[in-house]
Every structure is written in structure tokens, then in C-alpha cells.
C-alpha positions as CSV (number, residue, x, y, z in Angstrom):
1,X,86.8,83.6,101.6
2,X,88.8,82.1,104.5
3,X,86.4,79.2,104.6
4,X,87.8,78.1,101.2
5,X,91.4,77.8,102.5
6,X,90.9,74.1,103.3
7,X,91.1,73.5,99.5
8,X,94.8,74.4,99.6
9,X,95.7,71.4,101.8
10,X,96.4,69.3,98.8
11,X,99.0,71.8,97.6
12,X,100.8,72.4,100.9
13,X,104.1,71.0,99.7
14,X,104.0,73.2,96.6
15,X,103.2,76.3,98.7
16,X,106.2,75.7,100.9
17,X,108.4,75.5,97.7
18,X,106.8,78.7,96.4
19,X,107.6,80.6,99.7
20,X,111.2,79.3,99.6
21,X,111.6,80.5,96.0
22,X,110.1,83.9,97.0
23,X,112.7,84.3,99.8
24,X,115.5,83.4,97.3
25,X,114.1,85.9,94.7
26,X,113.8,88.6,97.3
27,X,117.4,88.0,98.5
28,X,118.7,88.3,95.0
29,X,116.6,91.4,94.2
30,X,117.9,93.1,97.4
31,X,121.5,92.2,96.6
32,X,121.6,93.8,93.2
33,X,121.5,97.5,94.5
34,X,124.4,96.6,96.8
35,X,126.4,95.3,93.9
36,X,125.6,98.4,91.9
37,X,126.8,100.6,94.8
38,X,130.0,98.5,95.0
39,X,130.7,99.0,91.2
40,X,130.3,102.8,91.6
41,X,132.0,103.2,95.0
42,X,134.7,100.5,94.9
43,X,135.1,99.7,91.2
44,X,135.0,103.3,89.7
45,X,135.9,105.7,92.6
46,X,138.3,103.5,94.6
47,X,139.9,101.7,91.6
48,X,138.8,98.2,92.8
49,X,140.3,98.6,96.4
50,X,137.5,97.6,98.8
51,X,138.9,98.9,102.1
52,X,141.9,100.0,104.1
53,X,143.3,96.4,104.4
54,X,146.1,96.0,101.8
55,X,146.7,92.5,100.4
56,X,150.5,93.3,100.8
57,X,152.5,96.2,102.2
58,X,156.1,97.2,102.3
59,X,158.0,96.8,105.6
60,X,158.9,100.5,105.8
61,X,155.3,101.5,105.2
62,X,154.1,99.2,107.9
63,X,156.6,100.6,110.4
64,X,155.4,104.1,109.7
65,X,151.8,103.0,110.3
66,X,152.8,101.3,113.6
67,X,153.7,104.8,114.8
68,X,150.0,105.6,115.1
69,X,148.9,102.3,116.5
70,X,148.7,101.0,120.0
71,X,150.8,97.9,121.0
72,X,147.7,95.7,121.0
73,X,146.8,96.9,117.5
74,X,150.3,96.2,116.2
75,X,150.0,92.7,117.6
76,X,146.7,92.1,115.8
77,X,148.2,93.3,112.5
78,X,151.3,91.1,112.9
79,X,149.1,88.2,113.6
80,X,147.3,88.5,110.3
81,X,150.3,89.4,108.1
82,X,153.3,87.3,107.2
83,X,156.6,88.8,106.0
84,X,158.1,87.2,102.9
85,X,161.7,87.1,101.7
86,X,161.2,90.2,99.4
87,X,160.4,92.2,102.5
88,X,156.7,92.5,101.8
89,X,154.1,91.7,104.4
90,X,151.3,89.6,102.9
91,X,147.8,89.2,104.3
92,X,146.8,85.7,105.5
93,X,143.4,84.2,105.0
94,X,141.0,86.2,107.3
95,X,137.3,86.0,108.1
96,X,134.9,88.9,107.4
97,X,135.0,90.0,111.1
98,X,138.8,89.9,111.2
99,X,139.0,92.0,108.0
100,X,136.6,94.6,109.5
101,X,138.8,94.7,112.7
102,X,141.9,95.3,110.5
103,X,140.1,98.0,108.5
104,X,139.2,99.9,111.7
105,X,142.9,99.6,112.9
106,X,144.4,100.7,109.6
107,X,142.0,103.5,108.7
108,X,143.2,106.4,110.9
109,X,146.9,105.6,110.8
110,X,146.7,105.5,107.0
111,X,144.9,108.8,106.8
112,X,147.5,110.4,109.1
113,X,150.4,108.9,107.1
114,X,148.8,110.1,103.8
115,X,148.3,113.6,105.2
116,X,151.9,113.9,106.5
117,X,153.4,112.5,103.3
118,X,151.4,114.9,101.0
119,X,153.1,117.9,99.5
120,X,150.7,120.5,101.0
121,X,151.0,123.9,102.7
122,X,150.3,122.3,106.1
123,X,153.1,119.8,105.8
124,X,155.5,122.5,104.6
125,X,154.7,124.5,107.7
126,X,155.2,121.4,109.9
127,X,158.6,120.8,108.3
128,X,159.7,124.4,109.0
129,X,158.5,124.2,112.6
130,X,160.4,120.9,113.0
131,X,163.4,122.4,111.2
132,X,163.8,119.3,109.0
133,X,166.6,119.2,106.4
134,X,165.8,118.8,102.7
135,X,164.9,115.2,101.7
136,X,163.8,114.1,105.2
137,X,160.0,113.3,105.5
138,X,157.9,114.1,108.6
139,X,157.3,110.3,109.0
140,X,161.0,109.6,109.1
141,X,161.5,112.3,111.6
142,X,158.7,111.0,113.8
143,X,160.3,107.6,113.9
144,X,163.3,109.2,115.6
145,X,161.3,111.3,118.1
146,X,161.1,110.6,121.8
147,X,158.1,108.7,122.8
148,X,156.5,111.6,124.9
149,X,156.8,114.0,122.0
150,X,155.4,111.4,119.6
151,X,152.4,110.7,121.8
152,X,151.6,114.4,122.1
153,X,151.7,114.8,118.4
154,X,149.5,111.7,117.8
155,X,146.9,112.9,120.3
156,X,146.7,116.3,118.5
157,X,146.2,114.5,115.2
158,X,143.6,112.1,116.7
159,X,141.5,115.0,117.9
160,X,141.4,116.5,114.4
161,X,140.4,113.1,112.8
162,X,137.6,112.5,115.4
163,X,135.8,115.5,114.0
164,X,135.9,114.2,110.4
165,X,133.2,112.1,108.8
166,X,133.9,108.4,108.8
167,X,133.5,108.4,105.0
168,X,136.4,110.8,104.5
169,X,138.6,108.7,106.7
170,X,137.7,105.6,104.7
171,X,138.4,107.4,101.4
172,X,141.8,108.7,102.6
173,X,142.8,105.2,103.8
174,X,141.9,103.7,100.4
175,X,144.0,106.5,98.7
176,X,146.9,105.4,100.9
177,X,146.5,101.7,99.8
178,X,146.3,102.8,96.2
179,X,149.6,104.8,96.6
180,X,151.2,101.8,98.3
181,X,150.2,99.5,95.5
182,X,151.6,102.0,93.0
183,X,154.9,102.1,94.9
184,X,155.1,98.3,94.6
185,X,154.6,98.6,90.8
186,X,151.3,96.7,90.9
187,X,149.0,96.9,87.9
188,X,146.2,99.1,89.3
189,X,144.2,98.9,86.0
190,X,144.2,95.2,86.2
191,X,143.1,95.3,89.8
192,X,140.2,97.6,88.9
193,X,139.2,95.5,85.8
194,X,139.3,92.3,87.8
195,X,137.0,93.7,90.5
196,X,134.5,95.0,87.9
197,X,134.4,91.7,86.1
198,X,133.9,89.7,89.4
199,X,131.1,92.0,90.6
200,X,129.5,92.0,87.1
201,X,129.5,88.2,87.0
202,X,127.9,88.0,90.4
203,X,125.1,90.5,89.2
204,X,124.5,88.4,86.1
205,X,124.2,85.2,88.2
206,X,121.8,87.0,90.6
207,X,119.7,88.1,87.6
208,X,119.5,84.6,86.3
209,X,118.5,83.2,89.7
210,X,115.8,85.9,89.9
211,X,114.5,84.9,86.4
212,X,114.4,81.2,87.2
213,X,112.7,81.8,90.6
214,X,110.2,84.2,89.1
215,X,109.2,81.8,86.3
216,X,109.0,78.9,88.8
217,X,106.8,80.8,91.2
218,X,104.5,81.9,88.4
219,X,104.2,78.3,87.1
220,X,103.6,76.8,90.6
221,X,101.2,79.5,91.6
222,X,99.1,79.0,88.5
223,X,99.1,75.3,89.1
224,X,98.0,75.7,92.7
225,X,95.3,78.2,91.8
226,X,94.0,76.0,88.9
227,X,93.8,73.0,91.3
228,X,92.1,75.1,93.9
229,X,89.5,76.3,91.4
230,X,89.0,72.8,90.1
231,X,88.2,71.4,93.5
232,X,85.9,74.3,94.5
233,X,84.1,74.1,91.1
234,X,83.6,70.4,91.6
235,X,82.2,70.7,95.1
236,X,79.9,73.6,94.0
237,X,78.6,71.4,91.1
238,X,77.9,68.5,93.4
239,X,76.2,70.7,95.9
240,X,74.0,72.4,93.2
241,X,73.0,69.0,91.8
242,X,71.7,68.0,95.2
243,X,69.5,71.2,95.5
244,X,65.8,71.0,95.5
245,X,63.5,73.6,93.9
246,X,63.5,75.4,97.3
247,X,67.3,76.1,97.0
248,X,67.0,76.9,93.3
249,X,64.3,79.5,94.2
250,X,66.5,80.9,96.9
251,X,69.6,81.5,94.7
252,X,68.1,81.6,91.1
253,X,69.6,79.6,88.3
254,X,71.4,82.7,86.9
255,X,73.1,83.4,90.2
256,X,74.2,79.7,90.5
257,X,75.7,79.9,87.0
258,X,77.7,83.0,88.0
259,X,78.8,81.5,91.2
260,X,80.0,78.3,89.5
261,X,81.9,80.2,86.8
262,X,82.7,83.9,87.2
263,X,83.1,83.8,91.0
264,X,85.4,80.8,90.9
265,X,87.5,82.5,88.2
266,X,87.8,85.6,90.4
267,X,89.1,83.5,93.3
268,X,91.5,81.6,91.0
269,X,92.9,84.8,89.6
270,X,93.4,86.3,93.1
271,X,94.9,83.0,94.4
272,X,97.6,83.0,91.7
273,X,98.3,86.6,92.5
274,X,98.5,86.0,96.3
275,X,101.5,83.7,95.9
276,X,103.3,86.0,93.4
277,X,102.5,89.4,95.0
278,X,100.9,89.3,98.5
279,X,103.5,86.9,99.9
280,X,106.4,88.5,98.0
281,X,105.6,92.2,98.6
282,X,106.1,92.1,102.5
283,X,109.4,90.1,102.1
284,X,110.7,92.7,99.6
285,X,109.4,95.7,101.5
286,X,110.8,94.6,104.9
287,X,114.1,93.5,103.4
288,X,114.4,96.7,101.5
289,X,113.8,98.8,104.7
290,X,116.5,96.8,106.6
291,X,118.9,97.4,103.7
292,X,118.1,101.1,103.8
293,X,118.9,101.3,107.5
294,X,122.3,99.7,106.7
295,X,122.9,102.1,103.8
296,X,122.0,105.5,105.3
297,X,119.7,106.2,108.2
298,X,119.7,109.9,107.7
299,X,117.4,109.7,104.7
300,X,115.0,107.1,106.1
301,X,112.4,109.8,106.6
302,X,112.0,110.0,102.8
303,X,110.6,106.5,102.8
304,X,108.1,107.6,105.4
305,X,107.0,110.4,103.1
306,X,106.7,108.0,100.1
307,X,104.7,105.4,102.0
308,X,102.4,108.1,103.5
309,X,101.7,109.6,100.1
310,X,100.9,106.1,98.6
311,X,98.6,105.3,101.5
312,X,96.8,108.7,101.1
313,X,96.2,107.9,97.4
314,X,95.0,104.4,98.2
315,X,92.5,105.6,100.9
316,X,91.0,108.0,98.4
317,X,90.7,105.3,95.8
318,X,89.2,102.9,98.3
319,X,86.6,105.4,99.4
320,X,85.6,106.1,95.8
321,X,85.9,102.8,94.0
322,X,85.2,100.1,96.7
323,X,81.4,100.4,96.8
324,X,81.3,99.9,93.0
325,X,83.6,96.9,93.2
326,X,81.2,95.2,95.7
327,X,78.3,95.8,93.3
328,X,80.0,94.2,90.2
329,X,79.2,90.6,91.0
330,X,75.5,91.4,91.7
331,X,75.3,93.3,88.4
332,X,76.8,90.2,86.6
333,X,74.1,88.1,88.3
334,X,71.5,90.5,87.0
335,X,73.0,90.4,83.5
336,X,73.0,86.6,83.4
337,X,69.4,86.5,84.7
338,X,68.0,88.9,82.1
339,X,69.9,87.1,79.3
340,X,68.8,83.6,80.4
341,X,65.1,84.8,80.7
342,X,65.2,86.3,77.2
343,X,66.8,83.2,75.7
344,X,64.5,80.6,77.4
345,X,61.4,82.6,76.8
346,X,62.1,83.7,73.3
347,X,59.1,82.1,71.7
348,X,56.7,83.6,74.3
349,X,58.3,87.1,73.8
350,X,57.7,86.8,70.0
351,X,54.1,85.6,70.6
352,X,53.2,88.6,72.8
353,X,55.3,91.1,70.7
354,X,57.3,92.3,73.8
355,X,60.7,92.5,72.0
356,X,61.1,96.2,72.7
357,X,60.4,95.7,76.4
358,X,62.9,92.9,76.6
359,X,65.5,94.8,74.6
360,X,65.1,97.7,77.1
361,X,65.6,95.3,80.1
362,X,68.7,93.9,78.5
363,X,70.0,97.4,77.6
364,X,69.5,98.7,81.2
365,X,71.3,95.7,82.7
366,X,74.1,96.0,80.2
367,X,74.5,99.7,80.6
368,X,74.6,99.5,84.4
369,X,77.3,96.8,84.3
370,X,79.3,98.7,81.6
371,X,79.2,102.0,83.5
372,X,80.3,100.3,86.8
373,X,83.2,98.6,85.0
374,X,84.2,101.8,83.3
375,X,84.2,103.7,86.6
376,X,86.3,101.1,88.3
377,X,88.8,100.9,85.4
378,X,89.1,104.6,85.2
379,X,89.9,104.7,88.9
380,X,92.6,102.1,88.4
381,X,93.9,104.1,85.4
382,X,94.2,107.2,87.5
383,X,96.1,105.3,90.2
384,X,99.1,104.1,88.2
385,X,100.2,107.6,86.9
386,X,99.8,109.0,90.4
387,X,102.0,106.3,91.8
388,X,104.6,106.9,89.1
389,X,104.5,110.6,89.9
390,X,105.1,109.9,93.6
391,X,108.0,107.6,92.7
392,X,109.7,110.2,90.4
393,X,109.2,113.0,93.0
394,X,110.7,110.7,95.7
395,X,113.7,110.0,93.4
396,X,114.3,113.7,92.9
397,X,114.1,114.3,96.7
398,X,116.6,111.5,97.3
399,X,119.0,113.0,94.7
400,X,118.6,116.5,96.3
401,X,119.2,115.4,99.9
402,X,121.9,112.8,98.9
403,X,123.8,115.4,96.9
404,X,124.2,117.5,100.0
405,X,125.3,114.4,102.0
406,X,127.9,113.6,99.3
407,X,129.1,117.2,99.4
408,X,129.6,117.0,103.1
409,X,131.5,113.7,102.9
410,X,128.8,111.7,104.7
411,X,127.8,109.6,101.7
412,X,129.1,108.1,98.5
413,X,127.5,108.3,95.0
414,X,127.0,104.5,95.0
415,X,125.3,104.6,98.3
416,X,122.8,107.2,97.0
417,X,122.1,105.0,93.9
418,X,121.5,102.0,96.1
419,X,119.2,104.0,98.4
420,X,117.2,105.0,95.4
421,X,116.8,101.4,94.3
422,X,115.9,100.2,97.7
423,X,113.3,103.0,98.1
424,X,111.8,102.1,94.7
425,X,111.6,98.4,95.8
426,X,109.8,99.4,99.1
427,X,107.4,101.7,97.1
428,X,106.8,98.9,94.6
429,X,106.0,96.5,97.3
430,X,103.4,98.9,98.7
431,X,102.1,99.4,95.2
432,X,101.7,95.7,94.6
433,X,99.8,95.3,97.9
434,X,97.6,98.3,96.9
435,X,96.7,96.5,93.6
436,X,95.9,93.4,95.5
437,X,93.9,95.3,98.1
438,X,91.6,96.5,95.3
439,X,91.2,93.0,93.9
440,X,90.8,91.2,97.2
441,X,87.4,92.7,98.2
442,X,85.9,91.5,94.9
443,X,87.4,88.1,95.4
444,X,86.1,88.1,99.0
445,X,82.6,88.8,97.8
446,X,83.0,85.9,95.3
447,X,84.3,83.6,98.1
448,X,81.4,84.5,100.3
449,X,79.0,83.8,97.5
450,X,80.5,80.4,96.9
451,X,80.7,79.6,100.6
452,X,77.0,80.4,100.8
453,X,76.2,77.8,98.2
454,X,78.5,75.2,99.8
455,X,77.2,75.7,103.3
456,X,73.5,75.9,102.4
457,X,71.5,73.4,104.4
458,X,69.4,71.1,102.1
459,X,65.7,71.0,102.7
460,X,65.4,67.5,101.2
461,X,67.6,64.7,102.5
462,X,67.9,61.1,101.3
463,X,67.1,58.4,103.8
464,X,70.0,56.3,105.2
465,X,68.4,53.1,103.9
466,X,66.4,53.0,100.6
467,X,63.1,51.1,100.8
468,X,62.7,48.7,97.8
469,X,59.5,49.1,95.8
470,X,57.4,46.0,95.3
471,X,57.5,44.9,91.7
472,X,53.8,44.8,90.7
473,X,51.8,45.4,87.5
474,X,49.4,47.5,89.6
475,X,51.8,50.5,89.8
476,X,50.2,53.6,91.3
477,X,50.8,57.1,92.6
478,X,48.8,58.0,95.7
479,X,48.3,61.2,97.6
480,X,47.3,60.7,101.3
481,X,46.0,63.8,103.1
482,X,48.7,65.9,101.4
483,X,49.0,69.5,102.4
484,X,51.8,71.8,101.1
485,X,53.0,75.4,101.6
486,X,56.0,77.0,100.0
487,X,58.8,78.0,102.4
488,X,57.9,81.3,104.1
489,X,54.3,81.3,102.9
490,X,51.5,81.9,105.4
491,X,48.9,79.8,103.5
492,X,48.9,76.3,102.0
493,X,48.9,75.8,98.2
494,X,47.4,72.3,98.6
495,X,45.3,71.2,101.6
496,X,44.3,67.7,102.6
497,X,44.6,66.3,99.0
498,X,43.6,62.6,98.5
499,X,43.7,60.7,95.2
500,X,45.2,57.6,93.5
501,X,46.5,57.5,89.9
502,X,46.7,53.8,88.9
503,X,48.7,52.1,86.2
504,X,46.9,52.2,82.8
505,X,44.5,54.9,83.8
506,X,44.4,58.6,82.8
507,X,44.2,61.0,85.6
508,X,43.6,64.7,84.7
509,X,44.6,67.5,87.0
510,X,42.4,70.5,86.1
511,X,42.4,74.0,87.6
512,X,42.9,77.7,87.0
513,X,46.2,79.4,86.9
514,X,47.9,79.4,90.3
515,X,45.6,76.7,91.7
516,X,48.6,74.3,92.3
517,X,48.7,72.0,89.4
518,X,52.5,72.3,88.8
519,X,53.1,72.2,92.5
520,X,51.2,68.9,92.8
521,X,53.3,67.3,90.0
522,X,56.6,68.6,91.6
523,X,55.7,66.7,94.8
524,X,55.9,63.3,93.0
525,X,59.6,63.5,92.0
526,X,60.2,65.1,95.4
527,X,61.3,68.5,94.1
528,X,59.6,69.7,97.3
529,X,58.6,67.8,100.5
530,X,55.0,67.8,101.6
531,X,54.1,69.8,104.6
532,X,51.6,67.2,105.8
533,X,50.6,63.7,104.6
534,X,52.3,61.3,102.2
535,X,53.0,60.9,98.5
536,X,53.3,57.2,97.8
537,X,54.7,55.6,94.6
538,X,53.9,51.9,94.4
539,X,53.1,52.0,98.1
540,X,56.4,53.5,99.2
541,X,56.7,57.1,100.6
542,X,58.9,59.1,98.2
543,X,60.8,60.4,101.3
544,X,62.0,56.8,101.9
545,X,63.5,56.5,98.4
546,X,67.0,57.5,97.3
């Protein structure tokens, strides 16, 4: 089949466009689970607050947070915030990396500040130990502490936070930002609604891009495949037209019909699927795996279980169905051969009353082809439910393992939902490749059959220069010491044959069945080349004519 790749050269530009569209489609497909996760985690659970970086913060709150920051961290925060006349510190325009740096700086101080300002049993005990009067908070008292005592207290708190999961620290810092916004009388419902709308619009835009890319890829793939099939079919036709009887005897007319029609259609179908599936599946699968590693590496083993299960099912199906797939094209050849023989020899069949025998021949060929097709299709029917069962079991496994991670504070609900979607995308990419891996062997057989026709060496070649026949009323056909043997035969059919058939005369060729009468006639139009001697038409050797 690889020998036919040269027919794609004309469509090289379109193929580049298809690959670019596939990358765009995969990017959008892989972005949707992330947006779904953001809607659940940020939009619903965190009220539209993305991280621990507040868009604005009160001066007293910032001073409290500075208690738990190093001097360098305080300088970074002051660099990216600007104090307004109302006393609020507002965030300047920052890059993604700068925001991540601010988030890491704010997270632990915010958690400590939230814990110390909460009305819990632990804070009450701390107030009693510090002997604070009523109405004085722990944070206010810490601002008045000596630096040594403050450092000692900060180190004790830092040790406790280090043992906590990062997810819990992030959630606590977001709760602090939410409480800060509430203290500033900000509309938290509006903030949440705005985040949900913005994310939803992005998802709709991504879905539209996926639709446009998918339709464009399908259209361009079909166009490339149709052009590919047209060129292959044209070359096969030109090659078959140049065949002599020797090549026709080698392939049979029925086989050449199948190769020019059904085999080309098989390759056209697979070619259109290659651009839509074979190229797209690895992009989606690799991209999904990379996204999974960024989401949660602790459950990556589940993907290994899923892929291993799919490969096991595929191997079993290959072992059972693949031999039948390879026989299909041969059986179609057989069916065409029997049908053609019956139709062309219909009058002879009726004359000798062999209808029952021919009906049995056709029935045998038809039943064999039908049974093989049914077997293959039943295997394919069995595959899809099995794959769906694996996908559903993997979903249950992810939910089970993910629930424990959520309970331990190692994961959020949105992350688990995104992990499920990424896993399904990876499984679907393997499933698509599996479907193609079943179709490719049949297409490969068809490709090899077509290549066999295209690369067949002709036994009869036209001369480089055509000898012009002399125009004469005395036209003649002359055989000079002609001998002929069929390719592969050990004996001659004709040996040292000499005669001249002149214009206006009647020359009778008489002999028993199999004596070589038809062979002799076929040598005149050069359906075969003589083994020895010459066949002359008007004095010119037929091998010197075009």
C-alpha cells in the first residue's frame, strides 16, 4: 500500500491544512475538560475566585499578611500592588508567571490569618494563653509582639502547614479572599456569575471551533481520498488496456474488475479515515495523557489499566478475525468470476441443461462470502460493547479512587471530572486506532493487489518507431517459420508454421479442438508474441507496428 503514497503528492498542500486543522481541533477538545473543571472548582466551589491573589485588599489586611512574609516577599507584593486614595491596594497588570508567584506568596499567610481570625476552640485557647483582653484579636496582638517571639510563633505555624495537602492551603486562601471581598462590600454573586458567563462563552467558542474544524477536515479528507482514487483508477485502467492475453490469463478478467473497482474503493475509504482518525487519534491521545499528568499523577495508573484492557481485547479480535479479513478480497474475486462466467456463457448453459450445476457454483461462492462477512461483522459487533464496558468500569474506578482523594483533600471534584474526560479521550483515541487497525489489513491487501497490476511487466512492448506499411492492393498475412508456446508451457502449440493469406482469397484454418486454431488467429493482432519466426502483415512484422 505504501507504493501508492506517491499519488498523494498532488494533494500535499491540502494535507498540510488538514494536519493543522487536526491540531486545532485537538487543542480545543483537550481544553474543554479544563474549562469544565474550572466551572466546578472555581465557579461553583470557590465563588468565581480563581486563586489567592486578590484584585484589591485593605491596608490593615495586607499588614496582617505581611507578618507571615519575608522581607523579600513583602517587596514582591508591594511591587505588584498600588495603594489608592481610599486605602485599598489594587493589583496592577501582571503576567501569568507573576500571578503564580504572588499566589505562592499569599497562600500560607492567608491560611494562617484565616485560622487565627476564626472563632474556633483552638483560637480561644490561644487567646487564653496570650491573656488577651476582650475585643483584641490574635493578629492585632501579634503585630505588637517582639520580633523574636513573633518568629518563634511563625515557625511553629509553618511546621503545621507543611504537613497539610497543598489543596487545603489553596482552599483556605481562597476562603480568606472571599471574606476580604465581603468585608469590602463587593457583590460576590456578581463576581461568581461573571466568571461562569466568561468561562461558558469560552466553552461555546471552543465547541464552534471544533465543529468548523471537524467539518473542514471531513470535507478535505474526502476530497483528497476521491482524487487519490481517481488517479489510481485511471492508471490501473491505462495499465489494463495495455495488457496482452498473457497478462489477462495471469490475473483473470474478474480479478481485474475487482481490483479496478472494489479494491480502489477500499483504499479510498481508508484514505479518508486516515486523515480523520489515524492522524487525529495520536494527537488526542498524547495530548490527553499530558493533560492527565498536569491534573493528577496519582491516578495515572488507571489509564494504564484501561489501555492494557483495550489492547487485550484487540489482540484477541485480531487473532480471530484477521485471517477472515484477508480472505474477503479473494472471495469477492471468486464471486465476480462465477457471476461473469454464468452471464457470458448463459446460452451454452441452457443448451447443455447445466443450470442446476451453475446455480450450485454460484450458491457456494455466495454462501462462503456471506459467512465470512457475517463472521467479521459479528466480531466487530462484539468489540464495541466490550469497549463501552471497559470505559464504564474505568469511570467507576476513577470515581472510587477520586472520591478518596477528595476526602483526603488531595483533589477537587472538578479535577476528578476533568480526569474522567481526559481518560475517555485517551481510551477513544485507542479505540479509533483499533477500528482502523482492523480496516488497514484489508486495505493493505487491496493496495498490494493494485500495485501488482501497476507494476506488472508487459510481455508485449510497442517499438520505439512504427514501420509504415506499403499501400498495396496485394495485401497479405504471412507466417514465416512461426513457432509458439504459451508462457510456462513445456511444448509448442504451433511449430514451424508457414503460409500466406492473400487479399481476395479465402484461407481456411481447420483442425480438431485444441489444435491451435484460436492461438494462430490471436498471433495476427499480436495478442501474443511468437516464440520463433515472424508474422507479417503487408510485409511488415507485427512486432514493428504500434
